[in-house]
C-alpha positions in Angstrom: -21.2 -48.4 -51.0 -23.8 -51.2 -51.3 -25.9 -48.9 -53.5 -23.0 -48.2 -55.8 -22.0 -51.8 -56.1 -25.3 -53.6 -56.1 -28.0 -51.0 -56.5 -27.1 -49.4 -59.8 -26.4 -46.0 -58.3 -23.3 -45.5 -60.5 -23.4 -41.7 -60.0 -22.2 -42.2 -56.5 -18.8 -43.1 -57.9 -18.3 -39.5 -58.8 -19.3 -38.2 -55.4 -17.0 -40.7 -53.6 -14.1 -39.9 -55.9 -14.6 -36.2 -55.3 -14.4 -36.8 -51.5 -11.4 -39.1 -51.9 -9.6 -36.4 -53.9 -9.3 -34.4 -50.7 -6.8 -36.9 -49.3 -3.4 -35.6 -48.6 -0.4 -37.5 -50.0 3.3 -37.1 -49.5 5.0 -34.7 -51.9 6.9 -37.5 -53.7 3.7 -39.3 -54.4 2.1 -36.2 -55.8 5.1 -35.6 -58.0 5.5 -39.1 -59.2 2.1 -40.7 -59.7 1.6 -41.5 -63.3 -1.9 -42.9 -63.6 -4.9 -44.3 -61.7 -5.6 -48.0 -62.2 -9.1 -49.2 -61.3 -9.4 -52.8 -60.1 -11.0 -54.6 -63.0 -14.2 -56.6 -62.8 -14.8 -59.9 -64.5 -16.7 -59.7 -67.8 -19.7 -61.3 -66.1 -19.8 -58.8 -63.3 -19.4 -56.0 -65.7 -22.3 -57.2 -67.8 -24.4 -57.6 -64.6 -23.7 -54.1 -63.2 -23.2 -52.2 -66.5 -20.2 -50.3 -65.0 -17.1 -50.8 -62.8 -17.5 -49.0 -59.5 -13.8 -48.6 -59.1 -13.5 -47.1 -62.5 -16.3 -44.6 -61.7 -14.3 -43.5 -58.6 -11.1 -43.3 -60.5 -12.7 -41.1 -63.2 -13.6 -38.5 -60.5 -10.1 -38.7 -59.0 -8.6 -38.2 -62.4 -10.4 -34.9 -62.8 -9.2 -33.6 -59.4 -5.7 -35.0 -59.5 -5.2 -34.3 -63.2 -3.7 -37.7 -64.0 -5.2 -40.3 -66.4 -7.2 -43.4 -65.7 -5.6 -46.5 -67.4 -8.5 -49.0 -67.5 -6.8 -51.3 -70.0 -3.4 -52.1 -68.5 -4.7 -54.5 -65.8 -7.0 -57.4 -66.7 -8.6 -60.3 -64.9 -7.1 -63.5 -66.1 -9.8 -65.6 -64.5 -13.2 -65.3 -62.8 -13.2 -65.2 -59.0 -16.0 -65.6 -56.6 -17.1 -62.6 -54.6 -14.9 -61.9 -51.6 -17.7 -60.8 -49.3 -18.1 -64.0 -47.4 -14.6 -65.4 -47.5 -12.1 -65.7 -44.7 -8.8 -63.9 -45.1 -7.1 -67.1 -46.2 -9.8 -67.8 -48.7 -9.7 -64.3 -50.1 -5.9 -64.6 -50.7 -6.4 -67.9 -52.5 -9.4 -66.6 -54.4 -7.5 -63.8 -56.1 -4.0 -65.3 -56.3 -3.0 -65.2 -59.9 -6.4 -63.7 -61.0 -4.9 -60.5 -62.6 -2.2 -59.8 -65.2 -0.9 -56.8 -67.0 -2.3 -56.6 -70.5 -0.1 -57.6 -73.4 0.0 -54.0 -74.7 0.8 -52.3 -71.4 4.6 -53.0 -71.1 5.9 -49.6 -72.3 3.3 -47.6 -70.3 4.0 -49.6 -67.1 7.8 -49.5 -67.2 9.0 -47.5 -64.2 5.6 -46.0 -63.5 4.2 -45.0 -60.1 0.6 -46.2 -60.3 -2.3 -45.6 -57.9 -4.6 -48.6 -57.6 -8.2 -47.6 -57.0 -10.8 -49.9 -55.3 -14.0 -49.2 -53.5 -13.4 -51.0 -50.2 -10.4 -52.8 -48.7 -10.8 -55.6 -46.1 -7.6 -57.7 -46.2 -6.0 -56.1 -49.3 -5.8 -59.5 -51.0 -7.3 -58.0 -54.2 -5.2 -54.9 -54.2 -2.0 -57.0 -53.5 -2.8 -59.4 -56.3 -3.3 -56.4 -58.7 -0.1 -54.9 -57.5 1.8 -58.1 -58.1 0.6 -58.2 -61.6 1.5 -54.6 -62.3 4.9 -55.1 -60.8 5.4 -58.1 -63.0 4.4 -55.9 -65.9 7.1 -53.3 -65.1 5.5 -50.8 -62.7 8.0 -49.4 -60.2 5.8 -48.1 -57.3 2.2 -48.8 -56.4 0.0 -46.8 -54.1 -3.5 -47.8 -53.0 -6.6 -45.6 -52.5 -10.0 -46.9 -51.4 -13.1 -45.2 -50.1 -13.8 -47.6 -47.3 -12.4 -50.3 -45.1 -14.6 -53.2 -44.2 -14.0 -54.9 -40.9 -11.9 -58.1 -41.2 -12.3 -61.2 -39.1 -11.0 -60.5 -35.7 -11.5 -56.7 -35.8 -13.0 -55.1 -32.8 
């Protein structure tokens, strides 16, 4: 994951997405899911990396699951610091209000079952902030999919 996020190994996104596509989901999720929504990067991080790792994973999932990737319906409304060294409480505060549904996404989101895609989950603060923004934009159901789970403070 480190190589994908920080080493420029963007092709790993496809391999991770292909592996994640093997996940089993309840039948209602399979029937209802409308689109994949990658967690957006800030403009600065996007310029720095040259790609969004969550979007690369979502692109591979899209092929296997035959549902579209909507990269333009969720945007960062402000820059946040990296979550890697923050406590759970700091993570929550860091991303609170940091996302919003795009102004043009209303019709697409209304009543949709969306699958949020992120590379790693630790406390789910980022995913929950994204979900809140998408719900506010009209989405009906949000599911999450990540490749990894990082240990949180207090994990054994």
